[in-house]
C-alpha beads as a LAMMPS data file, in Angstrom:
LAMMPS data file: protein, C-alpha beads

235 atoms
234 bonds

1 atom types
1 bond types

-500.0 500.0 xlo xhi
-500.0 500.0 ylo yhi
-500.0 500.0 zlo zhi

Masses

1 110.0

Atoms # bond

1 1 1 -388.111 306.971 -144.074
2 1 1 -386.350 307.347 -140.722
3 1 1 -385.652 304.719 -138.099
4 1 1 -388.699 305.585 -135.984
5 1 1 -391.092 305.239 -138.923
6 1 1 -389.437 302.004 -140.010
7 1 1 -389.789 300.401 -136.591
8 1 1 -393.279 301.626 -135.774
9 1 1 -394.690 301.649 -139.271
10 1 1 -397.643 303.436 -140.786
11 1 1 -400.742 301.745 -139.411
12 1 1 -402.912 302.970 -142.274
13 1 1 -400.918 300.840 -144.713
14 1 1 -401.801 297.600 -142.951
15 1 1 -405.302 297.647 -144.450
16 1 1 -403.780 297.153 -147.901
17 1 1 -401.832 294.043 -146.904
18 1 1 -403.004 290.612 -147.959
19 1 1 -402.663 287.242 -146.274
20 1 1 -399.732 286.511 -148.586
21 1 1 -397.957 289.663 -147.389
22 1 1 -398.350 288.598 -143.780
23 1 1 -397.136 285.088 -144.621
24 1 1 -394.018 286.407 -146.353
25 1 1 -393.114 288.861 -143.613
26 1 1 -393.897 286.241 -140.966
27 1 1 -391.517 283.829 -142.677
28 1 1 -388.679 286.354 -142.686
29 1 1 -389.393 287.274 -139.060
30 1 1 -389.208 283.653 -137.882
31 1 1 -386.229 282.941 -140.148
32 1 1 -384.355 285.923 -138.676
33 1 1 -385.069 284.643 -135.167
34 1 1 -383.811 281.146 -135.964
35 1 1 -380.738 282.500 -137.771
36 1 1 -379.879 284.737 -134.812
37 1 1 -380.092 281.839 -132.343
38 1 1 -378.045 279.630 -134.673
39 1 1 -375.340 282.282 -134.983
40 1 1 -375.275 282.739 -131.207
41 1 1 -374.718 279.020 -130.648
42 1 1 -372.256 278.738 -133.521
43 1 1 -370.307 281.771 -132.345
44 1 1 -370.120 280.416 -128.798
45 1 1 -368.763 277.055 -129.906
46 1 1 -366.350 278.677 -132.354
47 1 1 -365.044 280.968 -129.643
48 1 1 -364.533 278.006 -127.295
49 1 1 -362.387 276.309 -129.916
50 1 1 -360.382 279.456 -130.639
51 1 1 -359.996 280.184 -126.934
52 1 1 -358.239 276.844 -126.498
53 1 1 -355.392 278.196 -128.642
54 1 1 -354.652 280.869 -126.039
55 1 1 -354.856 284.651 -125.724
56 1 1 -353.460 285.309 -129.203
57 1 1 -356.264 283.390 -130.915
58 1 1 -358.890 285.252 -128.893
59 1 1 -357.376 288.649 -129.716
60 1 1 -357.221 287.827 -133.429
61 1 1 -360.858 286.677 -133.340
62 1 1 -361.918 289.891 -131.607
63 1 1 -359.958 292.022 -134.079
64 1 1 -361.538 290.302 -137.088
65 1 1 -365.062 290.735 -135.694
66 1 1 -364.420 294.393 -134.868
67 1 1 -363.047 295.152 -138.337
68 1 1 -366.026 293.441 -139.964
69 1 1 -368.440 295.303 -137.703
70 1 1 -366.909 298.718 -138.374
71 1 1 -366.668 298.038 -142.110
72 1 1 -370.305 296.928 -142.159
73 1 1 -371.350 300.086 -140.324
74 1 1 -369.629 302.306 -142.878
75 1 1 -370.853 300.326 -145.881
76 1 1 -374.452 300.301 -144.632
77 1 1 -374.523 304.105 -144.687
78 1 1 -374.210 304.072 -148.478
79 1 1 -377.160 301.754 -149.087
80 1 1 -380.096 303.726 -150.437
81 1 1 -382.814 301.381 -149.198
82 1 1 -383.597 302.463 -145.617
83 1 1 -384.687 299.010 -144.518
84 1 1 -381.657 297.220 -145.931
85 1 1 -379.367 299.870 -144.484
86 1 1 -380.841 299.472 -141.013
87 1 1 -380.705 295.668 -141.136
88 1 1 -377.024 295.742 -142.122
89 1 1 -376.449 298.279 -139.361
90 1 1 -377.960 295.869 -136.837
91 1 1 -375.738 293.066 -138.153
92 1 1 -372.689 295.310 -137.793
93 1 1 -373.815 296.208 -134.280
94 1 1 -373.960 292.516 -133.387
95 1 1 -370.336 292.077 -134.472
96 1 1 -369.265 295.222 -132.606
97 1 1 -371.032 294.074 -129.438
98 1 1 -369.406 290.649 -129.635
99 1 1 -365.946 292.108 -130.224
100 1 1 -365.991 294.931 -127.666
101 1 1 -368.226 293.560 -124.920
102 1 1 -369.248 289.907 -125.134
103 1 1 -365.891 288.202 -125.685
104 1 1 -363.868 290.629 -123.508
105 1 1 -366.341 289.953 -120.698
106 1 1 -365.907 286.185 -121.051
107 1 1 -362.122 286.648 -121.095
108 1 1 -362.374 288.865 -117.984
109 1 1 -360.697 291.735 -119.809
110 1 1 -363.522 294.129 -118.955
111 1 1 -366.703 294.101 -116.889
112 1 1 -369.544 295.765 -118.824
113 1 1 -371.947 294.732 -116.047
114 1 1 -370.148 296.530 -113.193
115 1 1 -371.603 299.495 -111.343
116 1 1 -369.204 301.852 -113.113
117 1 1 -370.504 300.665 -116.466
118 1 1 -373.975 301.904 -115.500
119 1 1 -372.583 305.442 -115.260
120 1 1 -371.327 305.098 -118.829
121 1 1 -374.410 303.337 -120.161
122 1 1 -377.086 305.834 -119.082
123 1 1 -375.561 308.931 -120.794
124 1 1 -374.920 306.904 -123.953
125 1 1 -378.520 305.713 -123.958
126 1 1 -379.788 309.281 -123.573
127 1 1 -377.562 310.492 -126.412
128 1 1 -378.713 307.642 -128.662
129 1 1 -382.386 308.280 -127.896
130 1 1 -381.967 312.011 -128.460
131 1 1 -380.218 311.326 -131.760
132 1 1 -383.119 309.193 -132.986
133 1 1 -385.657 311.871 -132.074
134 1 1 -383.861 315.011 -133.219
135 1 1 -380.947 314.224 -135.567
136 1 1 -382.723 313.162 -138.744
137 1 1 -379.666 313.682 -140.949
138 1 1 -377.733 310.813 -139.324
139 1 1 -378.109 307.591 -141.373
140 1 1 -380.403 304.934 -139.927
141 1 1 -377.572 302.414 -140.198
142 1 1 -375.579 304.337 -137.593
143 1 1 -378.459 304.099 -135.136
144 1 1 -378.755 300.394 -135.898
145 1 1 -375.049 299.720 -135.395
146 1 1 -374.939 301.660 -132.126
147 1 1 -378.422 300.707 -130.968
148 1 1 -377.837 296.949 -130.987
149 1 1 -374.980 297.071 -128.432
150 1 1 -376.904 299.550 -126.266
151 1 1 -380.110 297.498 -126.239
152 1 1 -378.326 294.236 -125.431
153 1 1 -376.176 295.984 -122.839
154 1 1 -379.263 297.471 -121.182
155 1 1 -381.041 294.111 -121.078
156 1 1 -378.004 292.469 -119.494
157 1 1 -377.610 295.243 -116.930
158 1 1 -381.243 294.840 -115.894
159 1 1 -381.003 291.050 -115.733
160 1 1 -377.795 290.993 -113.685
161 1 1 -379.087 293.516 -111.171
162 1 1 -382.423 291.793 -110.712
163 1 1 -380.796 288.397 -110.225
164 1 1 -378.028 289.651 -107.933
165 1 1 -380.485 291.552 -105.718
166 1 1 -383.460 289.176 -105.571
167 1 1 -382.166 285.906 -107.037
168 1 1 -383.017 283.989 -110.218
169 1 1 -386.060 282.322 -108.608
170 1 1 -387.603 285.533 -107.276
171 1 1 -390.845 287.194 -108.326
172 1 1 -388.817 290.058 -109.808
173 1 1 -386.937 287.634 -112.070
174 1 1 -390.234 286.066 -113.147
175 1 1 -391.647 289.505 -113.956
176 1 1 -388.500 290.290 -115.953
177 1 1 -388.954 287.073 -117.952
178 1 1 -392.576 287.975 -118.697
179 1 1 -391.590 291.535 -119.611
180 1 1 -388.908 290.437 -122.060
181 1 1 -391.307 287.860 -123.491
182 1 1 -393.897 290.616 -124.042
183 1 1 -391.299 292.760 -125.821
184 1 1 -390.312 289.771 -127.949
185 1 1 -393.865 289.018 -129.011
186 1 1 -394.698 292.679 -129.625
187 1 1 -391.599 293.219 -131.763
188 1 1 -392.315 290.180 -133.906
189 1 1 -395.971 291.114 -134.345
190 1 1 -395.083 294.735 -135.184
191 1 1 -392.560 293.627 -137.778
192 1 1 -395.141 291.396 -139.457
193 1 1 -397.953 293.971 -139.313
194 1 1 -395.691 296.579 -140.911
195 1 1 -395.695 294.302 -143.934
196 1 1 -392.144 294.678 -145.263
197 1 1 -389.362 292.135 -145.348
198 1 1 -386.975 294.464 -143.554
199 1 1 -389.417 295.274 -140.756
200 1 1 -389.950 291.525 -140.329
201 1 1 -386.195 290.942 -140.096
202 1 1 -385.801 293.691 -137.500
203 1 1 -388.778 292.366 -135.552
204 1 1 -387.291 288.871 -135.673
205 1 1 -383.942 290.118 -134.379
206 1 1 -385.561 292.011 -131.485
207 1 1 -387.653 288.906 -130.785
208 1 1 -384.461 286.821 -130.675
209 1 1 -382.630 289.255 -128.388
210 1 1 -385.515 289.365 -125.924
211 1 1 -386.000 285.594 -126.035
212 1 1 -382.289 285.042 -125.442
213 1 1 -382.438 287.327 -122.404
214 1 1 -385.361 285.342 -120.995
215 1 1 -383.408 282.116 -121.564
216 1 1 -380.458 283.582 -119.670
217 1 1 -382.680 283.931 -116.590
218 1 1 -383.998 280.398 -117.045
219 1 1 -380.406 279.127 -117.200
220 1 1 -379.587 281.139 -114.086
221 1 1 -382.513 279.448 -112.330
222 1 1 -381.094 276.053 -113.231
223 1 1 -384.377 275.085 -114.911
224 1 1 -382.415 274.099 -118.040
225 1 1 -378.772 273.672 -119.007
226 1 1 -377.019 275.967 -121.432
227 1 1 -376.533 274.369 -124.864
228 1 1 -372.757 274.635 -124.568
229 1 1 -370.033 273.766 -122.099
230 1 1 -369.747 275.961 -119.045
231 1 1 -366.117 277.021 -118.966
232 1 1 -366.427 278.159 -115.374
233 1 1 -367.256 274.638 -114.186
234 1 1 -363.996 273.285 -115.567
235 1 1 -361.859 275.515 -113.411

Bonds

1 1 1 2
2 1 2 3
3 1 3 4
4 1 4 5
5 1 5 6
6 1 6 7
7 1 7 8
8 1 8 9
9 1 9 10
10 1 10 11
11 1 11 12
12 1 12 13
13 1 13 14
14 1 14 15
15 1 15 16
16 1 16 17
17 1 17 18
18 1 18 19
19 1 19 20
20 1 20 21
21 1 21 22
22 1 22 23
23 1 23 24
24 1 24 25
25 1 25 26
26 1 26 27
27 1 27 28
28 1 28 29
29 1 29 30
30 1 30 31
31 1 31 32
32 1 32 33
33 1 33 34
34 1 34 35
35 1 35 36
36 1 36 37
37 1 37 38
38 1 38 39
39 1 39 40
40 1 40 41
41 1 41 42
42 1 42 43
43 1 43 44
44 1 44 45
45 1 45 46
46 1 46 47
47 1 47 48
48 1 48 49
49 1 49 50
50 1 50 51
51 1 51 52
52 1 52 53
53 1 53 54
54 1 54 55
55 1 55 56
56 1 56 57
57 1 57 58
58 1 58 59
59 1 59 60
60 1 60 61
61 1 61 62
62 1 62 63
63 1 63 64
64 1 64 65
65 1 65 66
66 1 66 67
67 1 67 68
68 1 68 69
69 1 69 70
70 1 70 71
71 1 71 72
72 1 72 73
73 1 73 74
74 1 74 75
75 1 75 76
76 1 76 77
77 1 77 78
78 1 78 79
79 1 79 80
80 1 80 81
81 1 81 82
82 1 82 83
83 1 83 84
84 1 84 85
85 1 85 86
86 1 86 87
87 1 87 88
88 1 88 89
89 1 89 90
90 1 90 91
91 1 91 92
92 1 92 93
93 1 93 94
94 1 94 95
95 1 95 96
96 1 96 97
97 1 97 98
98 1 98 99
99 1 99 100
100 1 100 101
101 1 101 102
102 1 102 103
103 1 103 104
104 1 104 105
105 1 105 106
106 1 106 107
107 1 107 108
108 1 108 109
109 1 109 110
110 1 110 111
111 1 111 112
112 1 112 113
113 1 113 114
114 1 114 115
115 1 115 116
116 1 116 117
117 1 117 118
118 1 118 119
119 1 119 120
120 1 120 121
121 1 121 122
122 1 122 123
123 1 123 124
124 1 124 125
125 1 125 126
126 1 126 127
127 1 127 128
128 1 128 129
129 1 129 130
130 1 130 131
131 1 131 132
132 1 132 133
133 1 133 134
134 1 134 135
135 1 135 136
136 1 136 137
137 1 137 138
138 1 138 139
139 1 139 140
140 1 140 141
141 1 141 142
142 1 142 143
143 1 143 144
144 1 144 145
145 1 145 146
146 1 146 147
147 1 147 148
148 1 148 149
149 1 149 150
150 1 150 151
151 1 151 152
152 1 152 153
153 1 153 154
154 1 154 155
155 1 155 156
156 1 156 157
157 1 157 158
158 1 158 159
159 1 159 160
160 1 160 161
161 1 161 162
162 1 162 163
163 1 163 164
164 1 164 165
165 1 165 166
166 1 166 167
167 1 167 168
168 1 168 169
169 1 169 170
170 1 170 171
171 1 171 172
172 1 172 173
173 1 173 174
174 1 174 175
175 1 175 176
176 1 176 177
177 1 177 178
178 1 178 179
179 1 179 180
180 1 180 181
181 1 181 182
182 1 182 183
183 1 183 184
184 1 184 185
185 1 185 186
186 1 186 187
187 1 187 188
188 1 188 189
189 1 189 190
190 1 190 191
191 1 191 192
192 1 192 193
193 1 193 194
194 1 194 195
195 1 195 196
196 1 196 197
197 1 197 198
198 1 198 199
199 1 199 200
200 1 200 201
201 1 201 202
202 1 202 203
203 1 203 204
204 1 204 205
205 1 205 206
206 1 206 207
207 1 207 208
208 1 208 209
209 1 209 210
210 1 210 211
211 1 211 212
212 1 212 213
213 1 213 214
214 1 214 215
215 1 215 216
216 1 216 217
217 1 217 218
218 1 218 219
219 1 219 220
220 1 220 221
221 1 221 222
222 1 222 223
223 1 223 224
224 1 224 225
225 1 225 226
226 1 226 227
227 1 227 228
228 1 228 229
229 1 229 230
230 1 230 231
231 1 231 232
232 1 232 233
233 1 233 234
234 1 234 235
């Protein structure tokens, strides 16, 4: 099927879908969104507990997530169903992102949001985009596993630079919130219109990522508190 066709869908097929089809795909889209947010909150609280045990606990946690992510990426390549393969690839990408970027950033081991990281990010994004367009023989799961970290990384780079330059209460930050909200709504709607469970799951995940990014700006504005303890405030 190919990752591009799976994400965009064949519009001519939507005429054959019934209300039940839309209801089923809508359910899986919303369920994927809620599951993603739950896992984000659960992972944050779990990491806080593990982090209290010291550097060794954090390194073990990172290693376990990385092994699971890499194993999931490899296993997903052998799944014959394109949709299931891509969904598992996204899940593996989430684990890889958490292990290599998210937790190391919180531990101040690396800075994926620095100016130097932008020099690394842009070529990787171009290679990934070129691979989607021209390298059809590469499994969709690989693009899912690598695409998740790149998409989240790109969203964070944009958010950090907008906030650092103009501030969280600026017009630019408001526009960024509206833009991510538009992407979130469009992804969810596209996943439902496509009419498959897997497209709904992918749409729900993209919806969750975009919504989470918008919430990050709202938290930066101080309009609402994060639903977990701020470790920085305890120092």
